[in-house]
C-alpha positions as CSV (number, residue, x, y, z in Angstrom):
1,M,-30.4,-5.5,-28.7
2,G,-30.2,-5.6,-32.2
3,D,-26.5,-6.8,-33.8
4,A,-26.6,-3.4,-35.7
5,D,-27.6,-1.8,-32.1
6,V,-24.5,-3.3,-30.5
7,Q,-22.0,-2.4,-32.5
8,S,-23.5,1.3,-32.9
9,A,-23.5,1.4,-28.8
10,L,-19.6,0.1,-29.0
11,K,-18.7,2.8,-31.5
12,L,-20.4,5.8,-28.9
13,V,-18.8,3.9,-26.3
14,S,-15.2,3.4,-27.5
15,Q,-15.4,7.3,-28.7
16,A,-16.5,9.0,-25.7
17,A,-14.7,7.0,-23.7
18,G,-11.3,8.1,-25.9
19,L,-12.2,11.2,-25.5
20,Y,-11.8,11.2,-21.1
21,G,-8.6,9.4,-21.8
22,V,-9.2,5.8,-21.4
23,T,-6.4,3.4,-22.8
24,E,-7.2,-0.5,-24.0
25,E,-4.7,-1.3,-21.0
26,D,-7.5,0.4,-18.5
27,V,-10.2,-1.7,-19.9
28,R,-7.9,-4.7,-19.8
29,Q,-7.2,-4.3,-16.6
30,W,-11.1,-3.6,-15.7
31,R,-12.1,-6.8,-17.6
32,A,-9.5,-8.8,-15.9
33,G,-11.0,-8.5,-12.3
34,I,-14.3,-10.2,-13.2
35,A,-12.9,-12.2,-15.7
36,E,-13.2,-15.4,-13.6
37,R,-17.0,-15.1,-13.2
38,P,-19.2,-16.8,-14.9
39,A,-21.1,-14.3,-18.0
40,W,-24.2,-13.5,-16.1
41,A,-21.8,-12.5,-12.9
42,Q,-20.1,-10.8,-15.3
43,R,-23.4,-8.4,-16.6
44,A,-24.4,-8.1,-13.1
45,H,-21.3,-7.0,-11.8
46,V,-20.8,-4.1,-15.1
47,S,-24.1,-2.6,-14.3
48,G,-24.0,-3.0,-10.8
49,A,-20.4,-0.3,-11.1
50,I,-22.1,1.4,-13.6
51,A,-25.1,2.1,-11.3
52,Q,-22.6,2.8,-8.7
53,R,-20.8,5.6,-10.0
54,L,-23.6,7.1,-11.6
55,V,-25.4,7.6,-8.4
56,V,-21.1,9.2,-6.6
57,T,-20.9,10.9,-10.4
58,A,-25.3,12.6,-9.8
59,T,-25.0,13.6,-6.4
60,E,-20.5,15.3,-7.0
61,H,-22.9,16.5,-9.6
62,R,-25.7,18.1,-7.9
63,Q,-23.7,19.8,-4.8
64,D,-21.0,21.2,-7.9
65,C,-24.7,22.7,-10.2
66,D,-26.4,25.3,-9.4
67,R,-27.8,26.3,-12.7
68,E,-32.0,26.4,-13.3
69,S,-31.1,24.9,-16.7
70,C,-28.4,22.3,-16.9
71,R,-28.1,19.6,-20.0
72,T,-25.9,17.4,-17.6
73,C,-28.8,17.7,-14.7
74,D,-31.1,16.4,-17.5
75,G,-28.7,13.1,-18.6
76,L,-28.2,12.2,-15.4
77,R,-32.0,12.1,-14.1
78,E,-33.0,10.4,-17.1
79,M,-29.6,8.1,-16.4
80,L,-30.7,7.9,-12.6
81,T,-34.1,6.8,-14.0
82,I,-32.7,4.1,-16.1
83,A,-30.5,3.0,-13.0
84,L,-33.4,2.5,-10.9
85,A,-35.8,1.1,-13.0
86,G,-33.1,-1.7,-13.7
87,V,-32.3,-2.0,-10.3
88,R,-35.8,-2.4,-9.5
89,T,-36.4,-5.2,-12.2
90,V,-33.0,-7.4,-10.5
91,V,-35.2,-7.2,-7.5
92,D,-38.7,-8.1,-8.6
93,D,-36.9,-10.8,-10.6
94,Q,-35.0,-12.4,-7.3
95,L,-37.9,-11.7,-5.0
96,S,-40.1,-13.7,-7.8
97,E,-36.9,-16.7,-7.5
98,T,-37.0,-16.8,-4.0
99,F,-41.1,-16.7,-3.5
100,R,-42.1,-17.6,-6.3
101,R,-45.0,-15.0,-5.6
102,P,-45.1,-11.4,-6.6
103,S,-43.7,-8.8,-3.9
104,V,-45.1,-5.6,-2.8
105,W,-42.8,-3.3,-2.9
106,P,-43.1,0.3,-1.9
107,W,-42.8,1.1,-6.0
108,R,-45.7,-1.0,-7.2
109,R,-48.1,0.0,-3.6
110,G,-51.1,1.3,-5.3
111,R,-51.6,-0.8,-9.1
112,S,-54.4,-2.6,-9.8
């Protein structure tokens, strides 16, 4: 991501957070909980926390939604696709580091 992309993302997330009543104190407290970790561990924790909350929100919405066509379901599906791809990338990276060779996980089977 370039600087302009980061600034745009920060603006959009800040605006959406404001719509949901997120305060600067909320953000400060959440960040304080991970402040002692190295930067890479902070990013990993944030990504994991977002993915976990996404799964909970998607599961809750699926239980409540009975519409044939739903923009929220479509958005959650897209986010779950991104989250799953990200988690699999982390697992692949970890396996490569651990074993120094590609491993065959179910999502890699059948590829040439």
